[in-house]
MMTF fields as JSON, N, C-alpha, C and O atoms, coordinates in Angstrom:
{
  "mmtfVersion": "1.0.0",
  "mmtfProducer": "UNKNOWN",
  "numBonds": 459,
  "numAtoms": 460,
  "numGroups": 115,
  "numChains": 1,
  "numModels": 1,
  "chainsPerModel": [1],
  "groupsPerChain": [115],
  "chainIdList": ["A"],
  "bondAtomList": [4, 2, 8, 6, 12, 10, 16, 14, 20, 18, 24, 22, 28, 26, 32, 30, 36, 34, 40, 38, 44, 42, 48, 46, 52, 50, 56, 54, 60, 58, 64, 62, 68, 66, 72, 70, 76, 74, 80, 78, 84, 82, 88, 86, 92, 90, 96, 94, 100, 98, 104, 102, 108, 106, 112, 110, 116, 114, 120, 118, 124, 122, 128, 126, 132, 130, 136, 134, 140, 138, 144, 142, 148, 146, 152, 150, 156, 154, 160, 158, 164, 162, 168, 166, 172, 170, 176, 174, 180, 178, 184, 182, 188, 186, 192, 190, 196, 194, 200, 198, 204, 202, 208, 206, 212, 210, 216, 214, 220, 218, 224, 222, 228, 226, 232, 230, 236, 234, 240, 238, 244, 242, 248, 246, 252, 250, 256, 254, 260, 258, 264, 262, 268, 266, 272, 270, 276, 274, 280, 278, 284, 282, 288, 286, 292, 290, 296, 294, 300, 298, 304, 302, 308, 306, 312, 310, 316, 314, 320, 318, 324, 322, 328, 326, 332, 330, 336, 334, 340, 338, 344, 342, 348, 346, 352, 350, 356, 354, 360, 358, 364, 362, 368, 366, 372, 370, 376, 374, 380, 378, 384, 382, 388, 386, 392, 390, 396, 394, 400, 398, 404, 402, 408, 406, 412, 410, 416, 414, 420, 418, 424, 422, 428, 426, 432, 430, 436, 434, 440, 438, 444, 442, 448, 446, 452, 450, 456, 454],
  "bondOrderList": [1, 1, 1, 1, 1, 1, 1, 1, 1, 1, 1, 1, 1, 1, 1, 1, 1, 1, 1, 1, 1, 1, 1, 1, 1, 1, 1, 1, 1, 1, 1, 1, 1, 1, 1, 1, 1, 1, 1, 1, 1, 1, 1, 1, 1, 1, 1, 1, 1, 1, 1, 1, 1, 1, 1, 1, 1, 1, 1, 1, 1, 1, 1, 1, 1, 1, 1, 1, 1, 1, 1, 1, 1, 1, 1, 1, 1, 1, 1, 1, 1, 1, 1, 1, 1, 1, 1, 1, 1, 1, 1, 1, 1, 1, 1, 1, 1, 1, 1, 1, 1, 1, 1, 1, 1, 1, 1, 1, 1, 1, 1, 1, 1, 1],
  "groupList": [{"groupName": "MET", "atomNameList": ["N", "CA", "C", "O"], "elementList": ["N", "C", "C", "O"], "formalChargeList": [0, 0, 0, 0], "bondAtomList": [1, 0, 2, 1, 3, 2], "bondOrderList": [1, 1, 2], "singleLetterCode": "M", "chemCompType": "L-PEPTIDE LINKING"}, {"groupName": "TYR", "atomNameList": ["N", "CA", "C", "O"], "elementList": ["N", "C", "C", "O"], "formalChargeList": [0, 0, 0, 0], "bondAtomList": [1, 0, 2, 1, 3, 2], "bondOrderList": [1, 1, 2], "singleLetterCode": "Y", "chemCompType": "L-PEPTIDE LINKING"}, {"groupName": "GLN", "atomNameList": ["N", "CA", "C", "O"], "elementList": ["N", "C", "C", "O"], "formalChargeList": [0, 0, 0, 0], "bondAtomList": [1, 0, 2, 1, 3, 2], "bondOrderList": [1, 1, 2], "singleLetterCode": "Q", "chemCompType": "L-PEPTIDE LINKING"}, {"groupName": "TRP", "atomNameList": ["N", "CA", "C", "O"], "elementList": ["N", "C", "C", "O"], "formalChargeList": [0, 0, 0, 0], "bondAtomList": [1, 0, 2, 1, 3, 2], "bondOrderList": [1, 1, 2], "singleLetterCode": "W", "chemCompType": "L-PEPTIDE LINKING"}, {"groupName": "LYS", "atomNameList": ["N", "CA", "C", "O"], "elementList": ["N", "C", "C", "O"], "formalChargeList": [0, 0, 0, 0], "bondAtomList": [1, 0, 2, 1, 3, 2], "bondOrderList": [1, 1, 2], "singleLetterCode": "K", "chemCompType": "L-PEPTIDE LINKING"}, {"groupName": "ILE", "atomNameList": ["N", "CA", "C", "O"], "elementList": ["N", "C", "C", "O"], "formalChargeList": [0, 0, 0, 0], "bondAtomList": [1, 0, 2, 1, 3, 2], "bondOrderList": [1, 1, 2], "singleLetterCode": "I", "chemCompType": "L-PEPTIDE LINKING"}, {"groupName": "SER", "atomNameList": ["N", "CA", "C", "O"], "elementList": ["N", "C", "C", "O"], "formalChargeList": [0, 0, 0, 0], "bondAtomList": [1, 0, 2, 1, 3, 2], "bondOrderList": [1, 1, 2], "singleLetterCode": "S", "chemCompType": "L-PEPTIDE LINKING"}, {"groupName": "GLY", "atomNameList": ["N", "CA", "C", "O"], "elementList": ["N", "C", "C", "O"], "formalChargeList": [0, 0, 0, 0], "bondAtomList": [1, 0, 2, 1, 3, 2], "bondOrderList": [1, 1, 2], "singleLetterCode": "G", "chemCompType": "PEPTIDE LINKING"}, {"groupName": "PHE", "atomNameList": ["N", "CA", "C", "O"], "elementList": ["N", "C", "C", "O"], "formalChargeList": [0, 0, 0, 0], "bondAtomList": [1, 0, 2, 1, 3, 2], "bondOrderList": [1, 1, 2], "singleLetterCode": "F", "chemCompType": "L-PEPTIDE LINKING"}, {"groupName": "VAL", "atomNameList": ["N", "CA", "C", "O"], "elementList": ["N", "C", "C", "O"], "formalChargeList": [0, 0, 0, 0], "bondAtomList": [1, 0, 2, 1, 3, 2], "bondOrderList": [1, 1, 2], "singleLetterCode": "V", "chemCompType": "L-PEPTIDE LINKING"}, {"groupName": "LEU", "atomNameList": ["N", "CA", "C", "O"], "elementList": ["N", "C", "C", "O"], "formalChargeList": [0, 0, 0, 0], "bondAtomList": [1, 0, 2, 1, 3, 2], "bondOrderList": [1, 1, 2], "singleLetterCode": "L", "chemCompType": "L-PEPTIDE LINKING"}, {"groupName": "ALA", "atomNameList": ["N", "CA", "C", "O"], "elementList": ["N", "C", "C", "O"], "formalChargeList": [0, 0, 0, 0], "bondAtomList": [1, 0, 2, 1, 3, 2], "bondOrderList": [1, 1, 2], "singleLetterCode": "A", "chemCompType": "L-PEPTIDE LINKING"}, {"groupName": "THR", "atomNameList": ["N", "CA", "C", "O"], "elementList": ["N", "C", "C", "O"], "formalChargeList": [0, 0, 0, 0], "bondAtomList": [1, 0, 2, 1, 3, 2], "bondOrderList": [1, 1, 2], "singleLetterCode": "T", "chemCompType": "L-PEPTIDE LINKING"}, {"groupName": "PRO", "atomNameList": ["N", "CA", "C", "O"], "elementList": ["N", "C", "C", "O"], "formalChargeList": [0, 0, 0, 0], "bondAtomList": [1, 0, 2, 1, 3, 2], "bondOrderList": [1, 1, 2], "singleLetterCode": "P", "chemCompType": "L-PEPTIDE LINKING"}, {"groupName": "ARG", "atomNameList": ["N", "CA", "C", "O"], "elementList": ["N", "C", "C", "O"], "formalChargeList": [0, 0, 0, 0], "bondAtomList": [1, 0, 2, 1, 3, 2], "bondOrderList": [1, 1, 2], "singleLetterCode": "R", "chemCompType": "L-PEPTIDE LINKING"}, {"groupName": "HIS", "atomNameList": ["N", "CA", "C", "O"], "elementList": ["N", "C", "C", "O"], "formalChargeList": [0, 0, 0, 0], "bondAtomList": [1, 0, 2, 1, 3, 2], "bondOrderList": [1, 1, 2], "singleLetterCode": "H", "chemCompType": "L-PEPTIDE LINKING"}, {"groupName": "ASP", "atomNameList": ["N", "CA", "C", "O"], "elementList": ["N", "C", "C", "O"], "formalChargeList": [0, 0, 0, 0], "bondAtomList": [1, 0, 2, 1, 3, 2], "bondOrderList": [1, 1, 2], "singleLetterCode": "D", "chemCompType": "L-PEPTIDE LINKING"}, {"groupName": "CYS", "atomNameList": ["N", "CA", "C", "O"], "elementList": ["N", "C", "C", "O"], "formalChargeList": [0, 0, 0, 0], "bondAtomList": [1, 0, 2, 1, 3, 2], "bondOrderList": [1, 1, 2], "singleLetterCode": "C", "chemCompType": "L-PEPTIDE LINKING"}, {"groupName": "GLU", "atomNameList": ["N", "CA", "C", "O"], "elementList": ["N", "C", "C", "O"], "formalChargeList": [0, 0, 0, 0], "bondAtomList": [1, 0, 2, 1, 3, 2], "bondOrderList": [1, 1, 2], "singleLetterCode": "E", "chemCompType": "L-PEPTIDE LINKING"}, {"groupName": "ASN", "atomNameList": ["N", "CA", "C", "O"], "elementList": ["N", "C", "C", "O"], "formalChargeList": [0, 0, 0, 0], "bondAtomList": [1, 0, 2, 1, 3, 2], "bondOrderList": [1, 1, 2], "singleLetterCode": "N", "chemCompType": "L-PEPTIDE LINKING"}],
  "groupTypeList": [0, 1, 0, 0, 2, 2, 3, 4, 4, 4, 5, 6, 3, 6, 7, 8, 9, 10, 9, 11, 10, 10, 10, 8, 9, 7, 1, 2, 11, 9, 12, 0, 13, 4, 7, 14, 9, 14, 12, 13, 9, 1, 13, 15, 16, 7, 16, 13, 17, 12, 7, 18, 13, 5, 9, 9, 18, 1, 18, 1, 16, 7, 18, 10, 10, 7, 13, 15, 18, 17, 9, 9, 2, 17, 6, 2, 18, 12, 11, 14, 1, 5, 10, 1, 12, 19, 7, 0, 11, 12, 2, 17, 18, 13, 10, 13, 7, 17, 19, 16, 3, 7, 18, 16, 19, 7, 5, 0, 17, 12, 13, 13, 18, 6, 14],
  "groupIdList": [1, 2, 3, 4, 5, 6, 7, 8, 9, 10, 11, 12, 13, 14, 15, 16, 17, 18, 19, 20, 21, 22, 23, 24, 25, 26, 27, 28, 29, 30, 31, 32, 33, 34, 35, 36, 37, 38, 39, 40, 41, 42, 43, 44, 45, 46, 47, 48, 49, 50, 51, 52, 53, 54, 55, 56, 57, 58, 59, 60, 61, 62, 63, 64, 65, 66, 67, 68, 69, 70, 71, 72, 73, 74, 75, 76, 77, 78, 79, 80, 81, 82, 83, 84, 85, 86, 87, 88, 89, 90, 91, 92, 93, 94, 95, 96, 97, 98, 99, 100, 101, 102, 103, 104, 105, 106, 107, 108, 109, 110, 111, 112, 113, 114, 115],
  "secStructList": [7, 2, 2, 2, 2, 2, 2, 2, 2, 2, 2, 2, 2, 2, 2, 2, 2, 2, 2, 2, 2, 2, 2, 2, 2, 2, 2, 2, 2, 2, 2, 1, 7, 1, 1, 7, 7, 7, 7, 7, 7, 7, 7, 7, 6, 6, 7, 5, 7, 7, 1, 3, 3, 3, 3, 7, 1, 1, 7, 7, 7, 1, 1, 7, 7, 1, 1, 7, 4, 4, 4, 2, 2, 2, 2, 2, 7, 7, 7, 3, 3, 3, 3, 7, 6, 6, 1, 7, 3, 3, 3, 7, 7, 7, 6, 6, 7, 7, 1, 7, 2, 2, 2, 2, 2, 6, 7, 3, 3, 5, 7, 4, 4, 4, 7],
  "xCoordList": [102.696, 102.531, 103.787, 103.695, 104.958, 106.22, 106.366, 106.823, 105.978, 106.064, 105.151, 105.498, 104.008, 103.065, 103.651, 103.464, 104.355, 104.968, 106.093, 106.216, 106.899, 107.977, 107.403, 107.938, 106.315, 105.673, 105.133, 105.262, 104.526, 103.999, 105.126, 104.962, 106.273, 107.418, 107.915, 108.236, 107.977, 108.43, 107.452, 107.863, 106.171, 105.168, 105.255, 105.184, 105.407, 105.463, 106.727, 106.685, 107.833, 109.069, 108.947, 109.335, 108.418, 108.258, 107.217, 107.348, 106.196, 105.218, 105.848, 105.538, 106.734, 107.442, 108.306, 108.313, 109.028, 109.877, 109.019, 109.387, 107.894, 107.005, 106.442, 106.402, 106.008, 105.48, 106.576, 106.325, 107.782, 108.892, 109.214, 109.459, 109.216, 109.486, 108.404, 108.717, 107.156, 106.06, 106.124, 105.849, 106.48, 106.634, 107.767, 107.634, 108.867, 110.005, 109.628, 109.932, 108.979, 108.566, 107.539, 107.594, 106.614, 105.628, 106.266, 105.873, 107.252, 107.965, 108.679, 108.624, 109.342, 110.032, 109.055, 109.355, 107.911, 106.923, 106.405, 106.104, 106.3, 105.789, 106.862, 106.554, 108.105, 109.156, 109.932, 110.665, 109.809, 110.552, 109.963, 108.763, 110.8, 110.283, 109.269, 109.401, 108.272, 107.211, 107.648, 107.295, 108.421, 108.872, 110.207, 110.761, 110.709, 112.024, 113.098, 112.993, 114.108, 115.237, 116.235, 116.65, 116.617, 117.491, 118.951, 119.341, 119.739, 121.173, 121.821, 121.532, 122.703, 123.327, 124.142, 124.737, 124.156, 124.94, 126.278, 126.329, 127.346, 128.675, 129.237, 129.105, 129.863, 130.383, 131.609, 132.275, 131.873, 133.065, 134.115, 133.807, 135.34, 136.44, 136.152, 135.875, 136.22, 136.007, 134.58, 134.331, 133.635, 132.254, 132.199, 133.07, 131.194, 131.055, 130.801, 130.082, 131.387, 131.153, 129.723, 129.205, 129.097, 127.736, 127.717, 128.448, 126.867, 126.698, 127.546, 128.017, 127.73, 128.485, 129.942, 130.211, 130.895, 132.307, 132.684, 132.145, 133.612, 134.296, 135.715, 136.498, 136.051, 137.362, 138.354, 138.142, 139.447, 140.475, 141.77, 141.95, 142.654, 143.907, 145.104, 146.207, 144.907, 146.014, 145.745, 144.616, 146.805, 146.707, 146.318, 146.588, 145.677, 145.416, 146.669, 147.171, 147.168, 148.394, 148.213, 149.194, 146.97, 146.717, 146.774, 146.554, 147.058, 147.15, 145.868, 145.062, 145.688, 144.602, 145.007, 146.012, 144.227, 144.571, 143.894, 142.845, 144.511, 144.108, 142.7, 141.915, 142.348, 141.059, 139.865, 139.922, 138.81, 137.56, 136.719, 135.915, 136.903, 136.281, 134.786, 134.033, 134.347, 132.943, 132.001, 130.804, 132.519, 131.678, 130.558, 129.511, 130.756, 129.704, 128.468, 127.361, 128.646, 127.53, 126.568, 125.387, 127.055, 126.199, 125.057, 123.912, 125.361, 124.356, 123.559, 122.454, 124.08, 123.417, 122.582, 121.786, 122.741, 121.97, 122.072, 121.105, 123.255, 123.53, 124.735, 125.741, 124.649, 125.781, 126.97, 126.796, 128.165, 129.387, 130.496, 130.457, 131.491, 132.742, 133.875, 133.671, 135.079, 136.25, 137.022, 137.372, 137.289, 138.053, 139.411, 139.485, 140.485, 141.842, 142.503, 142.02, 143.613, 144.295, 144.91, 145.128, 145.193, 145.765, 144.69, 144.995, 143.425, 142.344, 141.675, 140.685, 142.19, 141.582, 140.41, 140.327, 139.507, 138.337, 137.97, 138.15, 137.45, 136.944, 135.542, 135.249, 134.686, 133.285, 133.145, 133.751, 132.341, 131.994, 131.06, 130.458, 130.953, 130.071, 128.637, 128.199, 127.895, 126.502, 125.676, 125.9, 124.721, 123.835, 123.105, 122.761, 122.856, 123.001, 124.386, 124.591, 125.347, 126.697, 127.435, 127.014, 128.544, 129.313, 130.809, 131.518, 131.281, 132.708, 133.404, 132.757, 134.72, 135.523, 135.734, 136.858, 134.66, 134.662, 135.612, 136.414, 135.542, 136.399, 137.869, 138.707, 138.177, 139.556, 140.081, 141.208, 139.267, 139.691, 139.888, 140.71, 139.143, 139.203, 139.957, 140.05, 140.496, 141.247, 140.377, 140.86, 139.106, 138.167, 138.016, 137.524, 138.438, 138.367, 137.064, 136.535, 136.558, 135.408, 135.822, 136.828, 135.05, 135.368, 134.559, 133.333, 135.238, 134.495, 133.878, 134.372, 132.807, 132.096, 132.978, 132.814, 133.905, 134.698, 135.734, 136.275, 136.029, 137.018, 136.367, 137.071, 135.048, 134.36, 134.41, 133.882],
  "yCoordList": [65.276, 66.555, 66.921, 67.39, 66.699, 67.009, 66.18, 66.687, 64.902, 64.023, 64.519, 64.423, 65.038, 65.543, 66.764, 66.917, 67.636, 68.822, 68.412, 68.978, 67.452, 66.961, 66.355, 66.563, 65.605, 64.975, 66.031, 65.882, 67.103, 68.188, 68.919, 69.318, 69.101, 69.754, 68.924, 69.467, 67.613, 66.745, 66.773, 66.777, 66.793, 66.843, 68.173, 68.197, 69.27, 70.574, 70.683, 71.265, 70.139, 70.177, 69.325, 69.761, 68.133, 67.275, 67.863, 67.717, 68.518, 69.191, 70.323, 70.519, 71.07, 72.16, 71.615, 72.174, 70.537, 69.928, 69.424, 69.601, 68.806, 68.296, 69.432, 69.323, 70.513, 71.664, 72.286, 72.636, 72.428, 73.002, 72.126, 72.644, 70.832, 69.909, 70.01, 70.038, 70.064, 70.191, 71.522, 71.569, 72.593, 73.889, 73.848, 74.392, 73.212, 73.098, 72.302, 72.722, 71.177, 70.347, 71.092, 71.029, 71.789, 72.57, 73.683, 73.929, 74.361, 75.428, 74.871, 75.469, 73.736, 73.129, 72.685, 72.809, 72.18, 71.739, 72.912, 72.757, 74.072, 75.251, 75.891, 76.377, 75.898, 76.629, 75.797, 76.37, 74.501, 73.666, 73.813, 74.047, 73.679, 73.751, 72.639, 71.524, 72.963, 71.984, 70.93, 69.758, 71.344, 70.403, 69.794, 70.056, 68.982, 68.383, 69.434, 70.257, 69.41, 70.317, 69.637, 68.504, 70.334, 69.746, 70.01, 71.152, 68.972, 69.089, 69.331, 68.608, 70.346, 70.608, 69.412, 68.685, 69.225, 68.155, 68.757, 69.635, 68.284, 68.792, 68.032, 66.81, 68.733, 68.066, 67.205, 67.373, 66.291, 65.445, 65.986, 66.77, 65.567, 66.01, 65.638, 64.478, 66.627, 66.394, 66.587, 66.522, 66.822, 67.09, 68.387, 69.242, 68.544, 69.808, 70.974, 70.827, 72.119, 73.325, 73.797, 73.707, 74.29, 74.811, 76.288, 76.748, 77.024, 78.444, 79.326, 78.906, 80.553, 81.565, 81.567, 81.327, 81.836, 81.853, 83.147, 84.217, 83.02, 84.164, 84.078, 83.234, 84.93, 84.881, 85.654, 86.825, 84.976, 85.609, 85.732, 85.06, 86.577, 86.872, 86.156, 86.704, 84.964, 84.178, 82.704, 82.303, 81.905, 80.468, 79.713, 80.151, 78.57, 77.659, 76.82, 76.2, 76.806, 76.051, 74.986, 74.449, 74.683, 73.639, 74.106, 73.309, 75.353, 75.903, 76.658, 76.955, 76.966, 77.858, 79.257, 79.793, 79.838, 81.143, 82.244, 82.033, 83.418, 84.516, 85.052, 84.937, 85.632, 86.328, 85.379, 84.248, 85.858, 85.096, 85.453, 86.384, 84.718, 85.054, 84.745, 85.471, 83.705, 83.285, 84.146, 83.865, 85.184, 86.039, 86.701, 87.023, 86.908, 87.517, 86.62, 87.108, 85.328, 84.387, 84.625, 84.294, 85.195, 85.447, 86.394, 86.152, 87.464, 88.494, 88.239, 88.765, 87.454, 87.297, 86.029, 85.915, 85.073, 83.826, 83.103, 82.502, 83.17, 82.478, 81.577, 82.018, 80.33, 79.411, 79.94, 80.495, 79.77, 80.275, 79.24, 78.32, 79.424, 78.678, 79.639, 80.641, 79.326, 80.175, 79.61, 78.43, 80.455, 80.068, 80.764, 81.992, 79.97, 80.491, 80.69, 80.177, 81.438, 81.738, 80.501, 80.496, 79.458, 78.247, 77.27, 76.111, 77.725, 76.907, 75.992, 75.338, 75.93, 75.091, 75.845, 77.07, 75.097, 75.715, 74.96, 73.746, 75.704, 75.114, 75.642, 76.805, 74.79, 75.144, 75.867, 75.473, 76.931, 77.578, 76.647, 75.735, 76.889, 76.088, 76.156, 77.218, 75.034, 75.068, 76.091, 76.313, 76.705, 77.684, 77.025, 75.847, 77.706, 79.134, 79.546, 80.712, 78.618, 78.947, 79.778, 79.872, 80.387, 81.214, 81.154, 82.147, 80.005, 79.833, 79.286, 78.739, 79.437, 78.893, 77.401, 76.96, 76.637, 75.248, 74.378, 73.646, 74.44, 73.604, 73.926, 73.028, 75.21, 75.652, 75.182, 74.697, 75.326, 74.938, 73.433, 72.989, 72.647, 71.187, 70.508, 69.281, 71.291, 70.724, 69.958, 69.036, 70.317, 69.649, 70.502, 71.629, 69.962, 70.686, 70.341, 69.237, 71.311, 71.039, 71.321, 71.986, 70.819, 70.991, 72.156, 72.077, 73.248, 74.392, 74.065, 73.178, 74.762, 74.443, 74.477, 73.626, 75.425, 75.541, 74.434, 74.262, 73.681, 72.607, 71.224, 70.217, 71.158, 69.853, 69.219, 68.123],
  "zCoordList": [220.642, 220.0, 219.198, 218.064, 219.803, 219.125, 217.854, 216.83, 217.918, 216.748, 215.632, 214.455, 215.989, 214.997, 214.286, 213.079, 215.012, 214.404, 213.454, 212.369, 213.841, 212.982, 211.702, 210.613, 211.844, 210.692, 209.734, 208.519, 210.266, 209.435, 208.714, 207.561, 209.378, 208.734, 207.553, 206.496, 207.736, 206.654, 205.489, 204.328, 205.794, 204.729, 203.994, 202.766, 204.709, 204.043, 203.187, 202.103, 203.651, 202.864, 201.604, 200.52, 201.737, 200.562, 199.609, 198.394, 200.133, 199.282, 198.497, 197.322, 199.144, 198.466, 197.329, 196.232, 197.584, 196.556, 195.399, 194.237, 195.696, 194.655, 193.802, 192.577, 194.434, 193.689, 192.828, 191.675, 193.368, 192.598, 191.39, 190.301, 191.568, 190.464, 189.39, 188.2, 189.792, 188.829, 188.081, 186.882, 188.77, 188.102, 187.079, 185.983, 187.428, 186.514, 185.268, 184.152, 185.445, 184.308, 183.457, 182.229, 184.091, 183.346, 182.539, 181.399, 183.122, 182.413, 181.181, 180.107, 181.334, 180.197, 179.118, 177.93, 179.5, 178.516, 177.694, 176.51, 178.31, 177.609, 176.731, 175.642, 177.183, 176.469, 175.46, 174.654, 175.463, 174.516, 173.119, 172.978, 172.071, 170.704, 170.445, 170.951, 169.657, 169.381, 168.371, 168.503, 167.358, 166.333, 166.701, 167.769, 165.8, 166.005, 165.789, 164.88, 166.605, 166.451, 165.523, 165.768, 164.455, 163.44, 163.786, 164.029, 163.807, 164.005, 162.649, 161.695, 162.541, 161.243, 160.758, 161.553, 159.456, 158.842, 158.422, 157.562, 159.028, 158.708, 157.515, 157.446, 156.575, 155.372, 155.684, 156.706, 154.778, 154.859, 153.904, 153.006, 154.101, 153.246, 151.791, 151.484, 150.899, 149.476, 148.995, 147.792, 149.897, 149.479, 148.677, 148.833, 147.825, 147.089, 148.044, 149.033, 147.748, 148.546, 148.319, 147.206, 149.355, 149.224, 149.566, 150.443, 148.859, 149.136, 148.245, 147.189, 148.69, 147.957, 148.42, 149.597, 147.505, 147.916, 148.631, 148.347, 149.554, 150.151, 149.599, 150.037, 148.653, 147.996, 148.862, 149.176, 149.244, 150.076, 149.285, 148.27, 149.745, 149.039, 149.663, 149.68, 150.166, 150.716, 150.447, 150.162, 150.545, 150.279, 151.541, 152.66, 151.333, 152.445, 152.646, 151.708, 153.88, 154.14, 155.222, 155.737, 155.564, 156.552, 157.985, 158.898, 158.209, 159.561, 159.896, 159.014, 161.182, 161.579, 161.152, 161.618, 160.273, 159.725, 160.533, 161.141, 160.529, 161.394, 161.256, 162.198, 160.121, 160.074, 160.131, 159.648, 160.717, 160.811, 159.595, 159.642, 158.513, 157.228, 157.188, 156.539, 157.853, 157.762, 158.595, 158.659, 159.23, 160.069, 159.263, 159.825, 157.96, 157.134, 157.063, 156.831, 157.257, 157.219, 158.381, 158.276, 159.494, 160.66, 160.327, 160.711, 159.619, 159.358, 158.085, 157.948, 157.155, 155.864, 155.74, 154.808, 156.655, 156.614, 155.267, 154.799, 154.654, 153.4, 153.621, 154.176, 153.197, 153.346, 152.546, 151.461, 153.079, 152.446, 152.539, 153.355, 151.67, 151.769, 151.443, 150.758, 151.94, 151.713, 150.532, 150.519, 149.538, 148.353, 148.429, 148.425, 148.499, 148.66, 147.301, 146.291, 147.275, 146.009, 145.362, 144.15, 146.132, 145.545, 145.064, 144.782, 144.968, 144.434, 145.439, 145.11, 146.65, 147.681, 148.305, 148.215, 148.939, 149.565, 150.838, 150.932, 151.815, 153.052, 153.3, 153.024, 153.819, 154.06, 155.392, 156.388, 155.404, 156.665, 157.443, 156.875, 158.728, 159.575, 159.045, 158.603, 159.081, 158.617, 159.399, 160.589, 158.705, 159.348, 160.501, 160.394, 161.575, 161.812, 162.294, 162.631, 162.335, 162.772, 161.746, 160.593, 162.164, 161.226, 161.53, 161.366, 161.966, 162.214, 160.972, 160.078, 160.923, 159.822, 160.087, 160.331, 160.037, 160.48, 159.67, 160.25, 158.35, 157.511, 157.698, 157.774, 157.772, 157.972, 159.322, 159.419, 160.364, 161.709, 161.851, 162.652, 161.081, 161.193, 160.06, 160.029, 159.128, 158.009, 157.031, 156.374, 156.916, 156.015, 154.76, 154.822, 153.629, 152.357, 151.639, 151.773, 150.875, 150.008, 148.569, 148.324, 147.63, 146.215, 145.657, 145.586, 145.257, 144.715, 143.359, 142.664, 142.966, 141.717, 140.47, 139.596, 140.354, 139.127, 138.973, 137.88, 140.027, 139.902, 139.901, 139.98, 139.813, 139.801, 138.446, 138.257]
}
């Protein structure tokens, strides 16, 4: 009799784990995107700048600069790049991101007027 109770406990525990696993997999199947998720393409050094310029009143000096200029890209959903007073430019992070990606990584882009 004792062995039968132990066996039933093991079955009920394994049944609980199996049901929990099936619920988890079912939840993921319902909530996952149906199409392919696109990974943003990050530009390489020297690629043409894309989007609208953010003109700033300071030079690019290769350092991490203080203000977060690409923050306007968050609310406007328009690609941007930062254009510095010395004619250099860095690309903002590809949408939907809005970080100063080019500036932070030292990746320059070529603005339209200097092509």
